[in-house]
C-alpha positions in Angstrom: -0.1 -0.1 0.0 2.9 2.3 0.8 4.4 2.3 -2.8 1.2 3.2 -4.7 0.5 6.2 -2.2 4.1 7.3 -2.6 3.7 7.2 -6.4 0.6 9.3 -6.1 2.4 11.8 -3.9 5.2 12.1 -6.5 2.8 12.5 -9.3 1.0 15.2 -7.4 4.1 17.1 -6.9 5.1 17.0 -10.5 5.4 20.4 -12.2 3.2 20.6 -15.2 3.5 22.8 -18.3 0.7 25.0 -17.1 2.4 25.7 -13.8 5.6 26.7 -15.8 3.6 29.0 -18.1 2.1 30.7 -15.1 5.5 31.3 -13.7 6.8 32.7 -16.8 3.9 35.1 -17.1 4.3 36.3 -13.5 8.0 37.0 -14.1 7.3 38.7 -17.4 4.7 41.1 -15.6 7.1 41.8 -13.0 10.1 42.6 -15.4 7.8 44.4 -17.8 9.5 47.8 -17.7 13.1 46.5 -18.3 11.9 44.0 -21.0 10.1 46.8 -22.9 13.3 49.0 -22.8 15.5 46.1 -23.8 13.3 45.0 -26.7 12.6 48.4 -27.9 14.4 47.8 -31.3 13.0 48.5 -34.7 13.8 45.0 -35.9 12.3 43.3 -32.9 9.2 45.6 -33.3 8.8 44.6 -36.9 9.4 40.8 -36.2 6.8 40.9 -33.5 4.3 42.7 -35.7 4.7 39.9 -38.5 4.5 37.2 -36.0 1.3 38.5 -34.4 -0.2 39.2 -38.0 0.5 35.7 -39.2 -0.9 34.0 -36.0 -4.1 36.4 -36.0 -4.7 35.7 -39.8 -4.2 32.0 -39.5 -5.9 31.1 -36.2 -9.6 31.5 -37.4 -8.9 29.3 -40.4 -7.0 26.7 -38.2 -10.1 26.6 -36.0 -12.3 26.1 -39.1 -10.1 23.3 -40.2 -10.0 21.5 -36.9 -13.8 21.8 -36.6 -14.2 20.3 -40.2 -11.8 17.6 -39.2 -13.7 16.8 -36.1 -17.0 16.6 -38.0 -15.4 14.2 -40.5 -14.1 12.1 -37.8 -17.5 11.9 -35.9 -20.1 11.8 -38.7 -18.5 10.8 -42.0 -18.0 7.1 -42.5 -15.0 5.7 -44.5 -17.6 3.8 -46.8 -19.4 7.0 -47.7 -16.1 8.6 -48.7 -15.2 5.6 -50.8 -18.6 5.8 -52.5 -18.0 9.5 -53.5 -14.5 9.3 -54.8 -13.5 7.1 -57.9 -11.9 3.8 -57.2 -8.6 4.6 -59.0 -6.3 7.0 -57.4 -5.4 8.8 -60.7 -9.1 9.7 -61.2 -9.7 10.6 -57.3 -6.9 13.3 -57.6 -8.8 15.7 -59.7 -12.0 15.2 -58.0 -10.2 15.9 -54.6 -8.7 19.0 -56.2 -12.1 20.4 -57.4 -13.5 19.7 -53.8 -10.9 22.1 -52.4 -12.9 24.9 -54.0 -15.6 24.2 -51.4 -13.6 24.9 -48.4 -13.0 28.8 -48.2 -9.9 28.7 -45.9 -6.1 28.9 -45.9 -3.5 26.4 -45.8 -3.7 26.2 -42.0 -7.3 24.7 -42.3 -6.4 22.3 -45.1 -3.8 20.3 -43.2 -5.9 18.8 -40.4 -8.8 18.2 -42.9 -6.5 16.4 -45.3 -4.9 14.2 -42.5 -8.5 13.3 -41.4 -9.4 12.2 -44.8 -6.4 9.9 -45.1 -7.5 8.4 -41.8 -11.0 7.9 -43.2 -9.6 5.8 -46.0 -9.0 8.5 -48.8 -5.9 7.8 -50.8 -3.1 10.0 -49.7 -2.6 11.4 -53.2 -6.2 12.7 -53.4 -5.9 14.2 -49.9 -2.6 15.9 -50.8 -4.3 17.4 -53.8 -7.0 18.6 -51.7 -4.5 20.0 -49.1 -2.8 22.1 -51.9 -6.1 23.0 -53.9 -8.2 24.1 -51.0 -6.3 27.3 -49.9 -5.5 28.4 -53.4 -8.5 28.0 -55.6 -11.5 28.6 -53.3 -14.0 31.4 -54.2 -12.7 33.7 -51.4 -9.1 33.7 -52.7 -10.2 34.3 -56.3 -12.4 37.1 -55.4 -9.6 38.7 -53.3 -7.2 38.3 -56.3 -9.7 40.1 -58.6 -10.2 42.9 -56.1 -6.3 43.3 -55.7 -5.8 43.4 -59.5 -8.7 45.4 -60.9 -6.8 46.2 -63.9 -5.6 42.6 -64.6 -8.5 40.4 -64.6 -6.4 37.6 -66.3 -4.5 37.3 -63.0 -7.4 35.4 -61.4 -7.4 32.8 -64.2 -3.7 32.5 -64.1 -3.7 32.0 -60.5 -6.4 29.4 -60.7 -4.7 27.5 -63.4 -1.2 27.5 -61.8 -2.6 26.5 -58.3 -4.8 23.8 -59.6 -2.0 22.3 -61.8 0.2 22.4 -58.7 -2.2 20.4 -56.8 -2.9 17.9 -59.6 0.7 17.3 -60.4 1.7 16.7 -56.8 -1.2 14.5 -56.3 -0.2 12.3 -59.3 3.5 12.4 -58.4 2.6 11.1 -55.0 0.4 8.4 -56.4 3.3 7.2 -58.6 6.5 7.9 -56.5 5.3 8.5 -52.9 5.8 5.7 -50.3 3.4 4.8 -47.3 6.3 4.9 -44.8 7.1 8.5 -45.5 4.0 9.5 -43.7 4.1 8.9 -40.0 1.8 6.0 -38.9 0.2 8.2 -36.1 -1.2 10.4 -39.0 -3.0 7.4 -40.6 -4.2 5.9 -37.4 -8.0 6.3 -37.3 -9.2 7.3 -33.9 -11.5 4.5 -32.4 -14.8 5.4 -30.9 -14.9 3.8 -27.5 -18.2 2.0 -26.8 -20.9 4.2 -25.4 -19.3 7.4 -26.6 -21.5 9.8 -28.6 -20.5 11.3 -32.0 -20.5 14.6 -30.3 -17.9 13.5 -27.8 -15.8 12.2 -30.7 -16.2 15.5 -32.3 -15.0 17.5 -29.5 -12.2 15.2 -28.5 -10.9 15.1 -32.2 -11.1 19.0 -32.6 -9.4 19.6 -29.3 -6.6 17.2 -30.0 -6.1 18.5 -33.6 -6.1 22.3 -32.2 -3.4 21.6 -29.6 -1.3 19.6 -31.9 -1.6 22.1 -34.9 -1.4 25.3 -32.8 2.0 24.7 -31.6 3.4 24.3 -35.0 1.6 27.3 -36.3 3.3 29.3 -33.5 6.6 27.9 -34.5 6.0 28.6 -38.2 5.0 32.2 -37.5 8.0 32.7 -35.3 10.3 31.4 -38.1 8.4 33.7 -40.7 9.0 36.7 -38.5 12.7 36.2 -38.0 13.3 35.6 -41.7 11.1 38.6 -42.6 13.3 40.8 -40.7 16.5 39.4 -42.1 15.4 39.8 -45.8 16.7 43.3 -47.2 14.1 45.3 -48.7 16.6 46.5 -51.2 16.5 43.1 -53.1 13.2 44.2 -54.7 15.1 46.8 -56.7 17.1 44.1 -58.5 14.0 42.2 -59.9 12.8 44.5 -62.7 15.7 43.6 -65.2 15.8 39.9 -64.8 12.7 37.7 -65.1 14.2 34.4 -64.0 15.8 36.1 -60.9 12.6 37.8 -60.1 10.7 34.5 -60.3 13.2 32.7 -58.0 13.2 35.6 -55.4 9.6 36.0 -55.4 9.0 32.4 -54.9 11.4 32.4 -51.9 9.8 35.4 -50.6 6.4 33.5 -50.6 7.9 30.8 -48.5 9.4 33.3 -46.0 6.6 35.7 -45.6 4.0 32.8 -44.9 1.1 35.1 -45.9 -2.5 33.8 -45.6 -3.9 33.0 -49.0 -6.9 35.4 -48.5 -4.4 38.3 -48.0 -1.2 37.6 -50.3 -3.0 39.0 -53.4 -3.0 42.4 -51.8 0.7 42.2 -50.9 1.6 41.1 -54.4 -0.5 43.9 -56.0 1.5 46.4 -53.9 4.8 45.3 -55.4 4.3 47.5 -58.5 8.0 47.4 -59.4 8.0 43.7 -60.0 6.7 42.3 -63.3 3.3 40.3 -63.2 4.8 36.9 -63.9 7.0 36.9 -60.8 4.1 38.1 -58.7 2.0 35.4 -60.0 4.5 32.9 -59.1 4.5 34.4 -55.6 0.7 33.8 -55.4 1.0 30.3 -56.6 3.8 29.2 -54.4 2.6 30.9 -51.1 -0.4 28.8 -50.5 1.3 25.6 -51.4 4.5 25.9 -49.4 5.7 28.3 -46.7 7.4 28.1 -43.4 4.3 27.8 -41.4 2.8 25.2 -43.7 6.0 23.2 -43.5 5.7 23.4 -39.8 2.1 22.2 -39.9 2.9 19.5 -42.2 5.7 18.1 -40.1 3.4 18.1 -37.0 0.6 16.4 -38.9 2.5 13.9 -41.1 6.0 13.7 -39.8 9.5 15.0 -40.7 10.2 12.4 -43.4 7.1 13.5 -45.2 7.6 17.3 -45.0 11.5 16.9 -46.0 10.3 15.3 -49.2 6.9 16.9 -49.9 7.8 20.6 -49.3 10.8 20.9 -51.8 8.9 18.9 -54.4 5.9 21.2 -54.1 8.2 24.3 -54.2 9.7 23.2 -57.6 6.4 22.1 -59.1 4.6 25.3 -58.0 7.3 27.6 -59.6 7.0 25.5 -62.8 3.3 25.5 -62.9 3.0 29.1 -61.9 5.5 30.2 -64.6 3.8 28.1 -67.3 0.4 29.5 -66.4 1.7 33.1 -66.6 3.2 32.6 -69.9 0.0 31.1 -71.2 -2.4 33.5 -69.6 -0.4 36.7 -69.1 2.3 36.5 -71.9 6.0 35.8 -71.4 7.0 39.3 -70.9 4.5 40.3 -68.2 
């Protein structure tokens, strides 16, 4: 009897993360004045603004994503999904890409939804096509692009074409070259419903778990984006007007670094009037497909082995598809 009671006493004395957070907050309040003076640096203020902006932009859509994920886990059966999608993976990829138009959210919402689709029996290639298409070709993003480029209506068609092509090409590439072991097994493990638990209980537990899991990686990605944002010199933009290839590469890298929400990136691209249209289009195609916060979210959802392969491949495919769409729709010299 003594051993169990001693173990319970030790467990009761264990310091949890909540207690550590409370101590940190108290210390920060006590040292508020010195901290403000020490951190009152323009670069720090800029980085903090970028970090807060990314988290504030992404959190509502992340919440939307985990809610949809919970609804799928609780109320959608794998049999129903298999009836909707074609039996062959090659045919299921474009259907999943078009289904992405129905979810008006950013990439933060599509990650937990695509993981839940895999757990419900959807082929990974189709779920990944949905992951890339949903934040890039939904009506909200296309309307925002039209508003941001009122004098260039073809930007909407070019963005849709480049983003959808990226989603489909990556889905078909994964169907042909992807390996199941690259995705962490925990990501594919379907949560079991214990006997007696209601669908609503499964929904709340799934949403809570996904929110805690994805939220931490969102903060990590936002912090990385803020640091890189401060380190990228603004003078680089001046060198993009005379070299189209350099402009495309730099704007693609900038999309990865800035990690903007897909509903807002068109207005940022429209403000870069010194940059030709083609590099700005690549910026809009690459951003929703791969950026630092999305890589962090994919790492948390599917594992490092997946993210280390999927993100670089998506980056290259998005540049190629965005450039080709720009040449076809906008013209090679735009």
